[in-house]
PDB file with one MODEL, atoms N, CA, C and O in Angstrom:
MODEL        1
ATOM      1  N   MET A   1       0.813  -1.199   0.006  1.00  0.00           N
ATOM      2  CA  MET A   1       0.043   0.079   0.040  1.00  0.00           C
ATOM      3  C   MET A   1       0.951   1.272   0.004  1.00  0.00           C
ATOM      4  O   MET A   1       2.034   1.291   0.589  1.00  0.00           O
ATOM      5  N   ILE A   2       0.488   2.234  -0.679  1.00  0.00           N
ATOM      6  CA  ILE A   2       1.281   3.499  -0.917  1.00  0.00           C
ATOM      7  C   ILE A   2       0.459   4.619   0.156  1.00  0.00           C
ATOM      8  O   ILE A   2      -0.752   4.832   0.091  1.00  0.00           O
ATOM      9  N   LYS A   3       1.174   5.118   0.910  1.00  0.00           N
ATOM     10  CA  LYS A   3       0.535   6.090   1.908  1.00  0.00           C
ATOM     11  C   LYS A   3       1.326   7.497   1.564  1.00  0.00           C
ATOM     12  O   LYS A   3       2.527   7.541   1.828  1.00  0.00           O
ATOM     13  N   PRO A   4       0.736   8.547   1.030  1.00  0.00           N
ATOM     14  CA  PRO A   4       1.341   9.726   0.977  1.00  0.00           C
ATOM     15  C   PRO A   4       1.671  10.445   2.375  1.00  0.00           C
ATOM     16  O   PRO A   4       1.021  10.274   3.407  1.00  0.00           O
ATOM     17  N   LEU A   5       2.730  11.235   2.242  1.00  0.00           N
ATOM     18  CA  LEU A   5       3.246  11.960   3.343  1.00  0.00           C
ATOM     19  C   LEU A   5       2.742  13.435   3.307  1.00  0.00           C
ATOM     20  O   LEU A   5       2.274  13.889   2.263  1.00  0.00           O
ATOM     21  N   ASN A   6       2.822  14.091   4.300  1.00  0.00           N
ATOM     22  CA  ASN A   6       2.490  15.477   4.451  1.00  0.00           C
ATOM     23  C   ASN A   6       1.166  15.820   3.590  1.00  0.00           C
ATOM     24  O   ASN A   6       0.142  15.145   3.694  1.00  0.00           O
ATOM     25  N   ASP A   7       1.282  16.913   2.746  1.00  0.00           N
ATOM     26  CA  ASP A   7       0.021  17.171   1.969  1.00  0.00           C
ATOM     27  C   ASP A   7      -0.051  16.664   0.527  1.00  0.00           C
ATOM     28  O   ASP A   7      -0.586  17.235  -0.424  1.00  0.00           O
ATOM     29  N   ARG A   8       0.604  15.452   0.539  1.00  0.00           N
ATOM     30  CA  ARG A   8       0.419  14.765  -0.887  1.00  0.00           C
ATOM     31  C   ARG A   8      -0.772  13.952  -1.065  1.00  0.00           C
ATOM     32  O   ARG A   8      -1.480  13.644  -0.106  1.00  0.00           O
ATOM     33  N   VAL A   9      -1.021  13.590  -2.268  1.00  0.00           N
ATOM     34  CA  VAL A   9      -2.381  12.917  -2.477  1.00  0.00           C
ATOM     35  C   VAL A   9      -1.999  11.891  -3.572  1.00  0.00           C
ATOM     36  O   VAL A   9      -1.347  12.249  -4.553  1.00  0.00           O
ATOM     37  N   LEU A  10      -2.401  10.633  -3.402  1.00  0.00           N
ATOM     38  CA  LEU A  10      -2.245   9.501  -4.387  1.00  0.00           C
ATOM     39  C   LEU A  10      -3.584   9.498  -5.137  1.00  0.00           C
ATOM     40  O   LEU A  10      -4.678   9.354  -4.590  1.00  0.00           O
ATOM     41  N   ILE A  11      -3.382   9.669  -6.418  1.00  0.00           N
ATOM     42  CA  ILE A  11      -4.639   9.726  -7.396  1.00  0.00           C
ATOM     43  C   ILE A  11      -4.376   8.472  -8.489  1.00  0.00           C
ATOM     44  O   ILE A  11      -3.263   7.993  -8.707  1.00  0.00           O
ATOM     45  N   LYS A  12      -5.457   8.095  -9.044  1.00  0.00           N
ATOM     46  CA  LYS A  12      -5.498   7.178 -10.252  1.00  0.00           C
ATOM     47  C   LYS A  12      -6.208   7.851 -11.304  1.00  0.00           C
ATOM     48  O   LYS A  12      -7.353   8.204 -11.024  1.00  0.00           O
ATOM     49  N   MET A  13      -5.765   8.109 -12.480  1.00  0.00           N
ATOM     50  CA  MET A  13      -6.672   8.673 -13.588  1.00  0.00           C
ATOM     51  C   MET A  13      -7.741   7.844 -13.991  1.00  0.00           C
ATOM     52  O   MET A  13      -7.632   6.617 -14.000  1.00  0.00           O
ATOM     53  N   ILE A  14      -8.799   8.457 -14.335  1.00  0.00           N
ATOM     54  CA  ILE A  14     -10.014   7.759 -14.815  1.00  0.00           C
ATOM     55  C   ILE A  14      -9.792   7.516 -16.233  1.00  0.00           C
ATOM     56  O   ILE A  14      -9.376   8.432 -16.943  1.00  0.00           O
ATOM     57  N   GLU A  15     -10.039   6.329 -16.719  1.00  0.00           N
ATOM     58  CA  GLU A  15      -9.826   5.856 -18.278  1.00  0.00           C
ATOM     59  C   GLU A  15     -10.791   6.830 -19.116  1.00  0.00           C
ATOM     60  O   GLU A  15     -11.925   7.157 -18.767  1.00  0.00           O
ATOM     61  N   ALA A  16     -10.173   7.206 -20.210  1.00  0.00           N
ATOM     62  CA  ALA A  16     -10.943   8.008 -21.174  1.00  0.00           C
ATOM     63  C   ALA A  16     -12.080   7.202 -21.853  1.00  0.00           C
ATOM     64  O   ALA A  16     -12.010   5.979 -21.976  1.00  0.00           O
ATOM     65  N   GLU A  17     -13.028   7.867 -22.245  1.00  0.00           N
ATOM     66  CA  GLU A  17     -14.167   7.198 -22.877  1.00  0.00           C
ATOM     67  C   GLU A  17     -13.679   6.774 -24.282  1.00  0.00           C
ATOM     68  O   GLU A  17     -13.075   7.545 -25.027  1.00  0.00           O
ATOM     69  N   GLU A  18     -14.003   5.400 -24.613  1.00  0.00           N
ATOM     70  CA  GLU A  18     -13.650   4.734 -25.946  1.00  0.00           C
ATOM     71  C   GLU A  18     -14.554   4.994 -27.053  1.00  0.00           C
ATOM     72  O   GLU A  18     -14.297   4.637 -28.203  1.00  0.00           O
ATOM     73  N   THR A  19     -15.735   5.686 -26.677  1.00  0.00           N
ATOM     74  CA  THR A  19     -16.801   5.952 -27.781  1.00  0.00           C
ATOM     75  C   THR A  19     -17.248   7.364 -27.493  1.00  0.00           C
ATOM     76  O   THR A  19     -17.246   7.828 -26.353  1.00  0.00           O
ATOM     77  N   THR A  20     -17.667   8.098 -28.670  1.00  0.00           N
ATOM     78  CA  THR A  20     -18.314   9.255 -28.347  1.00  0.00           C
ATOM     79  C   THR A  20     -19.701   9.142 -28.092  1.00  0.00           C
ATOM     80  O   THR A  20     -20.248   8.042 -28.170  1.00  0.00           O
ATOM     81  N   LYS A  21     -20.428  10.336 -27.747  1.00  0.00           N
ATOM     82  CA  LYS A  21     -21.752  10.295 -27.314  1.00  0.00           C
ATOM     83  C   LYS A  21     -22.755   9.624 -28.453  1.00  0.00           C
ATOM     84  O   LYS A  21     -23.853   9.143 -28.170  1.00  0.00           O
ATOM     85  N   SER A  22     -22.237   9.669 -29.683  1.00  0.00           N
ATOM     86  CA  SER A  22     -23.014   9.225 -30.985  1.00  0.00           C
ATOM     87  C   SER A  22     -22.682   7.921 -31.236  1.00  0.00           C
ATOM     88  O   SER A  22     -23.171   7.367 -32.221  1.00  0.00           O
ATOM     89  N   GLY A  23     -21.774   7.217 -30.356  1.00  0.00           N
ATOM     90  CA  GLY A  23     -21.463   5.850 -30.676  1.00  0.00           C
ATOM     91  C   GLY A  23     -20.281   5.441 -31.445  1.00  0.00           C
ATOM     92  O   GLY A  23     -19.990   4.277 -31.719  1.00  0.00           O
ATOM     93  N   ILE A  24     -19.546   6.622 -31.809  1.00  0.00           N
ATOM     94  CA  ILE A  24     -18.286   6.300 -32.606  1.00  0.00           C
ATOM     95  C   ILE A  24     -17.317   5.788 -31.765  1.00  0.00           C
ATOM     96  O   ILE A  24     -17.065   6.335 -30.691  1.00  0.00           O
ATOM     97  N   ILE A  25     -16.691   4.692 -32.184  1.00  0.00           N
ATOM     98  CA  ILE A  25     -15.430   4.187 -31.336  1.00  0.00           C
ATOM     99  C   ILE A  25     -14.317   4.832 -31.660  1.00  0.00           C
ATOM    100  O   ILE A  25     -14.020   4.907 -32.852  1.00  0.00           O
ATOM    101  N   LEU A  26     -13.475   5.427 -30.660  1.00  0.00           N
ATOM    102  CA  LEU A  26     -12.265   6.161 -31.082  1.00  0.00           C
ATOM    103  C   LEU A  26     -11.025   5.188 -30.802  1.00  0.00           C
ATOM    104  O   LEU A  26     -10.972   4.282 -29.970  1.00  0.00           O
ATOM    105  N   SER A  27     -10.037   5.606 -31.708  1.00  0.00           N
ATOM    106  CA  SER A  27      -8.742   4.756 -31.562  1.00  0.00           C
ATOM    107  C   SER A  27      -8.013   5.387 -30.288  1.00  0.00           C
ATOM    108  O   SER A  27      -8.301   6.513 -29.883  1.00  0.00           O
ATOM    109  N   SER A  28      -7.017   4.553 -29.670  1.00  0.00           N
ATOM    110  CA  SER A  28      -6.392   5.109 -28.559  1.00  0.00           C
ATOM    111  C   SER A  28      -5.624   6.429 -28.857  1.00  0.00           C
ATOM    112  O   SER A  28      -5.408   7.210 -27.930  1.00  0.00           O
ATOM    113  N   GLY A  29      -5.224   6.689 -30.059  1.00  0.00           N
ATOM    114  CA  GLY A  29      -4.482   7.936 -30.332  1.00  0.00           C
ATOM    115  C   GLY A  29      -5.441   9.032 -30.424  1.00  0.00           C
ATOM    116  O   GLY A  29      -4.987  10.172 -30.322  1.00  0.00           O
ATOM    117  N   ALA A  30      -6.778   8.859 -30.611  1.00  0.00           N
ATOM    118  CA  ALA A  30      -7.674   9.991 -30.958  1.00  0.00           C
ATOM    119  C   ALA A  30      -8.316  10.288 -29.612  1.00  0.00           C
ATOM    120  O   ALA A  30      -8.967  11.327 -29.506  1.00  0.00           O
ATOM    121  N   GLN A  31      -8.176   9.377 -28.459  1.00  0.00           N
ATOM    122  CA  GLN A  31      -8.789   9.835 -27.216  1.00  0.00           C
ATOM    123  C   GLN A  31      -8.025  10.771 -26.654  1.00  0.00           C
ATOM    124  O   GLN A  31      -6.801  10.822 -26.772  1.00  0.00           O
ATOM    125  N   GLU A  32      -8.838  11.683 -25.910  1.00  0.00           N
ATOM    126  CA  GLU A  32      -8.097  12.813 -25.077  1.00  0.00           C
ATOM    127  C   GLU A  32      -7.607  12.172 -23.669  1.00  0.00           C
ATOM    128  O   GLU A  32      -8.199  11.319 -23.007  1.00  0.00           O
ATOM    129  N   LYS A  33      -6.390  12.795 -23.391  1.00  0.00           N
ATOM    130  CA  LYS A  33      -5.973  12.298 -22.214  1.00  0.00           C
ATOM    131  C   LYS A  33      -6.854  12.757 -20.933  1.00  0.00           C
ATOM    132  O   LYS A  33      -7.092  13.959 -20.808  1.00  0.00           O
ATOM    133  N   PRO A  34      -7.289  11.935 -20.082  1.00  0.00           N
ATOM    134  CA  PRO A  34      -8.194  12.376 -18.976  1.00  0.00           C
ATOM    135  C   PRO A  34      -7.531  13.277 -17.943  1.00  0.00           C
ATOM    136  O   PRO A  34      -6.407  13.012 -17.517  1.00  0.00           O
ATOM    137  N   GLN A  35      -8.211  14.324 -17.542  1.00  0.00           N
ATOM    138  CA  GLN A  35      -7.593  15.068 -16.554  1.00  0.00           C
ATOM    139  C   GLN A  35      -8.340  14.780 -15.202  1.00  0.00           C
ATOM    140  O   GLN A  35      -7.982  15.366 -14.181  1.00  0.00           O
ATOM    141  N   ILE A  36      -9.373  13.881 -15.192  1.00  0.00           N
ATOM    142  CA  ILE A  36     -10.145  13.664 -14.010  1.00  0.00           C
ATOM    143  C   ILE A  36      -9.542  12.400 -13.401  1.00  0.00           C
ATOM    144  O   ILE A  36      -9.229  11.434 -14.097  1.00  0.00           O
ATOM    145  N   ALA A  37      -9.397  12.443 -12.130  1.00  0.00           N
ATOM    146  CA  ALA A  37      -8.780  11.428 -11.453  1.00  0.00           C
ATOM    147  C   ALA A  37      -9.525  11.016 -10.029  1.00  0.00           C
ATOM    148  O   ALA A  37     -10.179  11.847  -9.398  1.00  0.00           O
ATOM    149  N   GLU A  38      -9.389   9.898  -9.673  1.00  0.00           N
ATOM    150  CA  GLU A  38     -10.047   9.484  -8.295  1.00  0.00           C
ATOM    151  C   GLU A  38      -8.834   9.420  -7.179  1.00  0.00           C
ATOM    152  O   GLU A  38      -7.755   8.860  -7.377  1.00  0.00           O
ATOM    153  N   VAL A  39      -9.196  10.063  -6.034  1.00  0.00           N
ATOM    154  CA  VAL A  39      -8.320  10.090  -4.884  1.00  0.00           C
ATOM    155  C   VAL A  39      -8.202   8.662  -4.185  1.00  0.00           C
ATOM    156  O   VAL A  39      -9.153   8.206  -3.551  1.00  0.00           O
ATOM    157  N   ILE A  40      -7.174   8.073  -4.304  1.00  0.00           N
ATOM    158  CA  ILE A  40      -6.942   6.733  -3.666  1.00  0.00           C
ATOM    159  C   ILE A  40      -6.460   6.710  -2.207  1.00  0.00           C
ATOM    160  O   ILE A  40      -6.880   5.877  -1.403  1.00  0.00           O
ATOM    161  N   GLU A  41      -5.521   7.701  -1.883  1.00  0.00           N
ATOM    162  CA  GLU A  41      -4.962   7.873  -0.569  1.00  0.00           C
ATOM    163  C   GLU A  41      -4.735   9.265  -0.338  1.00  0.00           C
ATOM    164  O   GLU A  41      -4.547  10.016  -1.296  1.00  0.00           O
ATOM    165  N   VAL A  42      -4.734   9.710   0.917  1.00  0.00           N
ATOM    166  CA  VAL A  42      -4.583  11.220   1.254  1.00  0.00           C
ATOM    167  C   VAL A  42      -3.564  11.266   2.458  1.00  0.00           C
ATOM    168  O   VAL A  42      -3.652  10.507   3.423  1.00  0.00           O
ATOM    169  N   GLY A  43      -2.654  12.167   2.319  1.00  0.00           N
ATOM    170  CA  GLY A  43      -1.511  12.334   3.472  1.00  0.00           C
ATOM    171  C   GLY A  43      -2.361  13.023   4.616  1.00  0.00           C
ATOM    172  O   GLY A  43      -3.505  13.463   4.510  1.00  0.00           O
ATOM    173  N   PRO A  44      -1.509  13.017   5.787  1.00  0.00           N
ATOM    174  CA  PRO A  44      -2.259  13.615   6.809  1.00  0.00           C
ATOM    175  C   PRO A  44      -2.187  15.010   6.908  1.00  0.00           C
ATOM    176  O   PRO A  44      -2.791  15.532   7.846  1.00  0.00           O
ATOM    177  N   GLY A  45      -1.486  15.807   6.023  1.00  0.00           N
ATOM    178  CA  GLY A  45      -1.483  17.250   6.056  1.00  0.00           C
ATOM    179  C   GLY A  45      -0.137  17.580   6.498  1.00  0.00           C
ATOM    180  O   GLY A  45       0.677  16.696   6.766  1.00  0.00           O
ATOM    181  N   GLY A  46       0.128  18.823   6.584  1.00  0.00           N
ATOM    182  CA  GLY A  46       1.607  19.260   7.067  1.00  0.00           C
ATOM    183  C   GLY A  46       1.643  20.685   7.490  1.00  0.00           C
ATOM    184  O   GLY A  46       0.642  21.241   7.942  1.00  0.00           O
ATOM    185  N   LEU A  47       2.825  21.298   7.344  1.00  0.00           N
ATOM    186  CA  LEU A  47       2.901  22.623   7.802  1.00  0.00           C
ATOM    187  C   LEU A  47       3.429  23.519   6.449  1.00  0.00           C
ATOM    188  O   LEU A  47       4.328  23.063   5.743  1.00  0.00           O
ATOM    189  N   ASP A  48       2.927  24.555   6.214  1.00  0.00           N
ATOM    190  CA  ASP A  48       3.523  25.511   5.144  1.00  0.00           C
ATOM    191  C   ASP A  48       4.775  26.249   5.681  1.00  0.00           C
ATOM    192  O   ASP A  48       5.184  26.139   6.837  1.00  0.00           O
ATOM    193  N   GLU A  49       5.292  26.948   4.795  1.00  0.00           N
ATOM    194  CA  GLU A  49       6.669  27.824   5.039  1.00  0.00           C
ATOM    195  C   GLU A  49       6.437  28.620   6.293  1.00  0.00           C
ATOM    196  O   GLU A  49       7.449  28.813   6.968  1.00  0.00           O
ATOM    197  N   ASN A  50       5.305  29.120   6.741  1.00  0.00           N
ATOM    198  CA  ASN A  50       5.102  29.885   7.865  1.00  0.00           C
ATOM    199  C   ASN A  50       4.815  29.105   9.155  1.00  0.00           C
ATOM    200  O   ASN A  50       4.606  29.668  10.229  1.00  0.00           O
ATOM    201  N   GLY A  51       4.817  27.708   8.974  1.00  0.00           N
ATOM    202  CA  GLY A  51       4.466  27.004  10.239  1.00  0.00           C
ATOM    203  C   GLY A  51       2.775  26.756  10.454  1.00  0.00           C
ATOM    204  O   GLY A  51       2.321  26.186  11.447  1.00  0.00           O
ATOM    205  N   LYS A  52       2.075  27.203   9.522  1.00  0.00           N
ATOM    206  CA  LYS A  52       0.568  27.128   9.576  1.00  0.00           C
ATOM    207  C   LYS A  52       0.315  25.657   9.118  1.00  0.00           C
ATOM    208  O   LYS A  52       0.922  25.122   8.191  1.00  0.00           O
ATOM    209  N   LYS A  53      -0.687  25.049   9.903  1.00  0.00           N
ATOM    210  CA  LYS A  53      -1.101  23.733   9.505  1.00  0.00           C
ATOM    211  C   LYS A  53      -1.965  23.806   8.159  1.00  0.00           C
ATOM    212  O   LYS A  53      -2.830  24.654   7.933  1.00  0.00           O
ATOM    213  N   ILE A  54      -1.580  22.773   7.312  1.00  0.00           N
ATOM    214  CA  ILE A  54      -2.187  22.495   5.975  1.00  0.00           C
ATOM    215  C   ILE A  54      -3.360  21.520   6.271  1.00  0.00           C
ATOM    216  O   ILE A  54      -3.113  20.354   6.578  1.00  0.00           O
ATOM    217  N   GLU A  55      -4.498  21.934   6.191  1.00  0.00           N
ATOM    218  CA  GLU A  55      -5.684  20.957   6.251  1.00  0.00           C
ATOM    219  C   GLU A  55      -5.965  20.224   4.935  1.00  0.00           C
ATOM    220  O   GLU A  55      -6.052  20.891   3.904  1.00  0.00           O
ATOM    221  N   MET A  56      -6.089  19.101   4.908  1.00  0.00           N
ATOM    222  CA  MET A  56      -6.570  18.489   3.730  1.00  0.00           C
ATOM    223  C   MET A  56      -7.881  18.542   3.324  1.00  0.00           C
ATOM    224  O   MET A  56      -8.820  18.292   4.079  1.00  0.00           O
ATOM    225  N   GLN A  57      -7.996  18.862   2.143  1.00  0.00           N
ATOM    226  CA  GLN A  57      -9.529  19.284   1.565  1.00  0.00           C
ATOM    227  C   GLN A  57     -10.065  18.241   0.709  1.00  0.00           C
ATOM    228  O   GLN A  57     -11.198  18.349   0.239  1.00  0.00           O
ATOM    229  N   VAL A  58      -9.323  17.239   0.476  1.00  0.00           N
ATOM    230  CA  VAL A  58      -9.926  16.060  -0.284  1.00  0.00           C
ATOM    231  C   VAL A  58      -9.885  14.721   0.595  1.00  0.00           C
ATOM    232  O   VAL A  58      -9.171  14.586   1.589  1.00  0.00           O
ATOM    233  N   LYS A  59     -10.802  13.699   0.058  1.00  0.00           N
ATOM    234  CA  LYS A  59     -10.744  12.497   0.856  1.00  0.00           C
ATOM    235  C   LYS A  59     -10.768  11.473  -0.024  1.00  0.00           C
ATOM    236  O   LYS A  59     -11.165  11.699  -1.167  1.00  0.00           O
ATOM    237  N   LYS A  60     -10.326  10.104   0.374  1.00  0.00           N
ATOM    238  CA  LYS A  60     -10.348   9.100  -0.465  1.00  0.00           C
ATOM    239  C   LYS A  60     -11.687   8.817  -1.062  1.00  0.00           C
ATOM    240  O   LYS A  60     -12.723   8.841  -0.398  1.00  0.00           O
ATOM    241  N   GLY A  61     -11.628   8.529  -2.427  1.00  0.00           N
ATOM    242  CA  GLY A  61     -12.820   8.396  -3.200  1.00  0.00           C
ATOM    243  C   GLY A  61     -13.309   9.578  -3.950  1.00  0.00           C
ATOM    244  O   GLY A  61     -14.088   9.423  -4.890  1.00  0.00           O
ATOM    245  N   ASP A  62     -12.888  10.771  -3.579  1.00  0.00           N
ATOM    246  CA  ASP A  62     -13.272  12.085  -4.386  1.00  0.00           C
ATOM    247  C   ASP A  62     -12.680  11.995  -5.836  1.00  0.00           C
ATOM    248  O   ASP A  62     -11.652  11.386  -6.130  1.00  0.00           O
ATOM    249  N   LYS A  63     -13.358  12.585  -6.564  1.00  0.00           N
ATOM    250  CA  LYS A  63     -13.036  12.805  -8.026  1.00  0.00           C
ATOM    251  C   LYS A  63     -12.589  14.106  -8.127  1.00  0.00           C
ATOM    252  O   LYS A  63     -13.272  15.037  -7.701  1.00  0.00           O
ATOM    253  N   VAL A  64     -11.280  14.304  -8.758  1.00  0.00           N
ATOM    254  CA  VAL A  64     -10.636  15.676  -8.759  1.00  0.00           C
ATOM    255  C   VAL A  64     -10.087  15.913 -10.058  1.00  0.00           C
ATOM    256  O   VAL A  64      -9.704  14.972 -10.753  1.00  0.00           O
ATOM    257  N   ILE A  65     -10.015  17.175 -10.460  1.00  0.00           N
ATOM    258  CA  ILE A  65      -9.274  17.683 -11.720  1.00  0.00           C
ATOM    259  C   ILE A  65      -7.876  18.185 -11.245  1.00  0.00           C
ATOM    260  O   ILE A  65      -7.720  19.011 -10.346  1.00  0.00           O
ATOM    261  N   THR A  66      -6.901  17.601 -11.938  1.00  0.00           N
ATOM    262  CA  THR A  66      -5.431  18.036 -11.475  1.00  0.00           C
ATOM    263  C   THR A  66      -4.726  18.896 -12.675  1.00  0.00           C
ATOM    264  O   THR A  66      -5.123  18.806 -13.836  1.00  0.00           O
ATOM    265  N   SER A  67      -3.721  19.678 -12.308  1.00  0.00           N
ATOM    266  CA  SER A  67      -2.893  20.215 -13.363  1.00  0.00           C
ATOM    267  C   SER A  67      -2.496  19.197 -14.166  1.00  0.00           C
ATOM    268  O   SER A  67      -2.143  18.119 -13.687  1.00  0.00           O
ATOM    269  N   LYS A  68      -2.517  19.454 -15.566  1.00  0.00           N
ATOM    270  CA  LYS A  68      -2.216  18.542 -16.621  1.00  0.00           C
ATOM    271  C   LYS A  68      -0.761  17.765 -16.435  1.00  0.00           C
ATOM    272  O   LYS A  68      -0.710  16.543 -16.571  1.00  0.00           O
ATOM    273  N   TYR A  69       0.301  18.469 -16.148  1.00  0.00           N
ATOM    274  CA  TYR A  69       1.593  17.902 -15.959  1.00  0.00           C
ATOM    275  C   TYR A  69       2.169  17.743 -14.608  1.00  0.00           C
ATOM    276  O   TYR A  69       3.369  17.532 -14.436  1.00  0.00           O
ATOM    277  N   SER A  70       1.272  17.849 -13.608  1.00  0.00           N
ATOM    278  CA  SER A  70       1.741  17.819 -12.283  1.00  0.00           C
ATOM    279  C   SER A  70       1.921  16.383 -11.621  1.00  0.00           C
ATOM    280  O   SER A  70       1.293  15.424 -12.069  1.00  0.00           O
ATOM    281  N   GLY A  71       2.738  16.264 -10.615  1.00  0.00           N
ATOM    282  CA  GLY A  71       2.932  14.977  -9.870  1.00  0.00           C
ATOM    283  C   GLY A  71       4.033  14.104 -10.431  1.00  0.00           C
ATOM    284  O   GLY A  71       4.652  14.428 -11.445  1.00  0.00           O
ATOM    285  N   THR A  72       4.267  12.991  -9.756  1.00  0.00           N
ATOM    286  CA  THR A  72       5.150  12.013 -10.061  1.00  0.00           C
ATOM    287  C   THR A  72       4.283  10.652 -10.284  1.00  0.00           C
ATOM    288  O   THR A  72       3.498  10.154  -9.477  1.00  0.00           O
ATOM    289  N   GLU A  73       4.589  10.223 -11.456  1.00  0.00           N
ATOM    290  CA  GLU A  73       3.975   8.858 -11.744  1.00  0.00           C
ATOM    291  C   GLU A  73       4.665   7.678 -11.122  1.00  0.00           C
ATOM    292  O   GLU A  73       5.887   7.534 -11.110  1.00  0.00           O
ATOM    293  N   VAL A  74       3.859   6.908 -10.644  1.00  0.00           N
ATOM    294  CA  VAL A  74       4.305   5.698  -9.765  1.00  0.00           C
ATOM    295  C   VAL A  74       3.650   4.380 -10.431  1.00  0.00           C
ATOM    296  O   VAL A  74       2.438   4.371 -10.650  1.00  0.00           O
ATOM    297  N   LYS A  75       4.423   3.314 -10.739  1.00  0.00           N
ATOM    298  CA  LYS A  75       3.621   2.024 -10.824  1.00  0.00           C
ATOM    299  C   LYS A  75       3.895   1.115  -9.697  1.00  0.00           C
ATOM    300  O   LYS A  75       5.022   0.953  -9.230  1.00  0.00           O
ATOM    301  N   TYR A  76       2.787   0.504  -9.256  1.00  0.00           N
ATOM    302  CA  TYR A  76       2.761  -0.251  -7.882  1.00  0.00           C
ATOM    303  C   TYR A  76       1.960  -1.391  -8.125  1.00  0.00           C
ATOM    304  O   TYR A  76       0.777  -1.220  -8.418  1.00  0.00           O
ATOM    305  N   GLU A  77       2.453  -2.573  -8.042  1.00  0.00           N
ATOM    306  CA  GLU A  77       1.516  -3.747  -8.197  1.00  0.00           C
ATOM    307  C   GLU A  77       0.750  -3.875  -9.435  1.00  0.00           C
ATOM    308  O   GLU A  77      -0.376  -4.369  -9.365  1.00  0.00           O
ATOM    309  N   GLY A  78       1.234  -3.477 -10.599  1.00  0.00           N
ATOM    310  CA  GLY A  78       0.565  -3.532 -11.869  1.00  0.00           C
ATOM    311  C   GLY A  78      -0.332  -2.190 -12.122  1.00  0.00           C
ATOM    312  O   GLY A  78      -0.879  -1.972 -13.204  1.00  0.00           O
ATOM    313  N   ASN A  79      -0.414  -1.353 -11.043  1.00  0.00           N
ATOM    314  CA  ASN A  79      -1.216  -0.212 -11.361  1.00  0.00           C
ATOM    315  C   ASN A  79      -0.445   1.055 -11.537  1.00  0.00           C
ATOM    316  O   ASN A  79       0.668   1.167 -11.024  1.00  0.00           O
ATOM    317  N   GLU A  80      -0.998   2.039 -12.257  1.00  0.00           N
ATOM    318  CA  GLU A  80      -0.375   3.343 -12.385  1.00  0.00           C
ATOM    319  C   GLU A  80      -1.067   4.430 -11.650  1.00  0.00           C
ATOM    320  O   GLU A  80      -2.272   4.657 -11.758  1.00  0.00           O
ATOM    321  N   TYR A  81      -0.218   5.112 -10.874  1.00  0.00           N
ATOM    322  CA  TYR A  81      -0.769   6.033 -10.000  1.00  0.00           C
ATOM    323  C   TYR A  81       0.120   7.494 -10.011  1.00  0.00           C
ATOM    324  O   TYR A  81       1.263   7.557 -10.463  1.00  0.00           O
ATOM    325  N   ILE A  82      -0.495   8.461  -9.527  1.00  0.00           N
ATOM    326  CA  ILE A  82       0.253   9.784  -9.585  1.00  0.00           C
ATOM    327  C   ILE A  82       0.141  10.383  -8.222  1.00  0.00           C
ATOM    328  O   ILE A  82      -0.941  10.441  -7.638  1.00  0.00           O
ATOM    329  N   ILE A  83       1.435  10.898  -7.634  1.00  0.00           N
ATOM    330  CA  ILE A  83       1.356  11.297  -6.385  1.00  0.00           C
ATOM    331  C   ILE A  83       1.469  12.997  -6.638  1.00  0.00           C
ATOM    332  O   ILE A  83       2.423  13.493  -7.238  1.00  0.00           O
ATOM    333  N   VAL A  84       0.490  13.688  -6.155  1.00  0.00           N
ATOM    334  CA  VAL A  84       0.478  15.142  -6.474  1.00  0.00           C
ATOM    335  C   VAL A  84       0.448  15.819  -4.999  1.00  0.00           C
ATOM    336  O   VAL A  84       0.175  15.194  -3.974  1.00  0.00           O
ATOM    337  N   LYS A  85       0.752  17.108  -5.054  1.00  0.00           N
ATOM    338  CA  LYS A  85       0.644  17.893  -3.847  1.00  0.00           C
ATOM    339  C   LYS A  85      -0.814  18.509  -3.885  1.00  0.00           C
ATOM    340  O   LYS A  85      -1.306  18.864  -4.957  1.00  0.00           O
ATOM    341  N   GLN A  86      -1.430  18.617  -2.790  1.00  0.00           N
ATOM    342  CA  GLN A  86      -2.842  18.952  -2.722  1.00  0.00           C
ATOM    343  C   GLN A  86      -3.103  20.251  -3.578  1.00  0.00           C
ATOM    344  O   GLN A  86      -4.166  20.349  -4.191  1.00  0.00           O
ATOM    345  N   SER A  87      -2.148  21.256  -3.633  1.00  0.00           N
ATOM    346  CA  SER A  87      -2.178  22.421  -4.289  1.00  0.00           C
ATOM    347  C   SER A  87      -2.244  22.222  -5.702  1.00  0.00           C
ATOM    348  O   SER A  87      -2.771  23.107  -6.377  1.00  0.00           O
ATOM    349  N   ASP A  88      -1.749  21.100  -6.307  1.00  0.00           N
ATOM    350  CA  ASP A  88      -1.864  20.805  -7.680  1.00  0.00           C
ATOM    351  C   ASP A  88      -3.238  20.340  -8.175  1.00  0.00           C
ATOM    352  O   ASP A  88      -3.560  20.261  -9.361  1.00  0.00           O
ATOM    353  N   ILE A  89      -4.028  20.034  -7.093  1.00  0.00           N
ATOM    354  CA  ILE A  89      -5.483  19.679  -7.363  1.00  0.00           C
ATOM    355  C   ILE A  89      -6.250  21.046  -7.496  1.00  0.00           C
ATOM    356  O   ILE A  89      -6.202  21.906  -6.617  1.00  0.00           O
ATOM    357  N   LEU A  90      -6.990  21.184  -8.713  1.00  0.00           N
ATOM    358  CA  LEU A  90      -7.656  22.374  -9.087  1.00  0.00           C
ATOM    359  C   LEU A  90      -9.131  22.354  -8.695  1.00  0.00           C
ATOM    360  O   LEU A  90      -9.713  23.414  -8.468  1.00  0.00           O
ATOM    361  N   ALA A  91      -9.735  21.204  -8.612  1.00  0.00           N
ATOM    362  CA  ALA A  91     -11.204  21.266  -8.204  1.00  0.00           C
ATOM    363  C   ALA A  91     -11.733  19.850  -7.998  1.00  0.00           C
ATOM    364  O   ALA A  91     -11.075  18.904  -8.430  1.00  0.00           O
ATOM    365  N   THR A  92     -12.719  19.685  -7.453  1.00  0.00           N
ATOM    366  CA  THR A  92     -13.454  18.411  -7.172  1.00  0.00           C
ATOM    367  C   THR A  92     -14.624  18.368  -8.147  1.00  0.00           C
ATOM    368  O   THR A  92     -15.243  19.373  -8.494  1.00  0.00           O
ATOM    369  N   VAL A  93     -14.867  17.198  -8.540  1.00  0.00           N
ATOM    370  CA  VAL A  93     -16.027  16.820  -9.378  1.00  0.00           C
ATOM    371  C   VAL A  93     -17.064  16.142  -8.628  1.00  0.00           C
ATOM    372  O   VAL A  93     -16.845  15.099  -8.013  1.00  0.00           O
ATOM    373  N   GLU A  94     -18.262  16.753  -8.673  1.00  0.00           N
ATOM    374  CA  GLU A  94     -19.496  16.158  -7.984  1.00  0.00           C
ATOM    375  C   GLU A  94     -20.548  15.556  -8.994  1.00  0.00           C
ATOM    376  O   GLU A  94     -21.586  15.046  -8.574  1.00  0.00           O
TER     377      GLU A  94
ENDMDL
END
């Protein structure tokens, strides 16, 4: 199990749709890279540069939108994850 430290969040990208709304099947090259991810694990929080506690605003199971090129990619037990700072998460999806 991967457990993020400080204000880090472990996310897994949600797979892109393989068909359009009208039913056209897309090749893997034509699919857009997804930017929506599911939160797998959340760190405990930490302190900012001024010593103020950083509260975690996301929780396990949340769907989030992240900065396109943020984070560190990690492969673990055959799965691909990304570890990002909470500040790289732009929004939650409801």
